[in-house]
N, C-alpha and C positions, 0 to 999 in steps of 0.2 A: 480637706473639705471638697476639693474638686473631684477626688476619687469616689467619694460617696455619691456625688451627683451623677457621675458617669456610670457608676454601678446601678443606679436606680433606673437611669434611662435605658441601659442595656437590658435590664430585667423586664422592663415594660415592653421593650422591643421584642424580646423573646416571647413574652406572654401574648402579644398581638399576633406574632407569626404562628404561634401554637393555635390560637383561636382561628385564624384565617386558613390554616391547613386542615382544621377539624370540620369547618363548615362544608366544604365539598364532599367530605367523606359522609357526613350526615345526610346530605341531599342525595347522594348515590345510594345510601342505605334505604332511605324513604322511597326512592324510585323503585328499587328492587323489591321492597316490601309490598308496595302498591301493585306492581305488575304481578308479583307472585300471588297476591290475593285475588286479583282479577282472573288469573289463569286457573287458580284453584276453583273458583266459583263456576267458570265455564266448563271445566272438566267435570265437576260435580253435576251440573245440569245435563250435560251430555250423557254422562253415564246413567243418571236417573232415567232420562228418556229412553236410552237404549235398553235398560233392564225392564222397563215398563212395556216397551214394544215386544220384547222377547217373551214376557209373561213370567218373570222370575218370581213374582209373588206367589202365583199359583203353583209354580214348580217347587218352591221351597215349602209350601204348605203340604204338597203331596209327599215329598220325601222326608218330611219331618224336621226340616231345618229351623223352622220358626220355633217349634217347641224346644229344640236343643238350644237355640240362642237365648230363649227366655230363661231356661235352666241355668246357663252360664252366667247370665246377668245377675240372677238371684244369688249364685255362689260368689260372685265377685263383690257383690254388695255386702253379703255376710262377712266375707273376708276383711274388707275394708273396715267394717264395724268392729270386728274383733281386734284388728291391728290398732285401731284408734283407741279402743277401750283399754287394751293392754298396755299401751304407751302412756296413757293418762292424758292424751291430747283433748282439748275442750274447744273445738272450733267446728 
């Protein structure tokens, strides 16, 4: 009977150790995730500002990049619809 009690206590100790070693990893993951999201937002804003300053919108209109981009978006949408329809997915 004593062996069962010791086994249960050891199992509970192992479970607590596992949880306590997981918590710092979870906190580290969340910190890295939040910092990454902040950096991504800052880079996005800076890049948008830079491209507007350079006049990338007008340049892309002049060389036909906007029309090309719209055509590709349409093609990808049709491809996604076809793949979904052919596989029978309903979402």
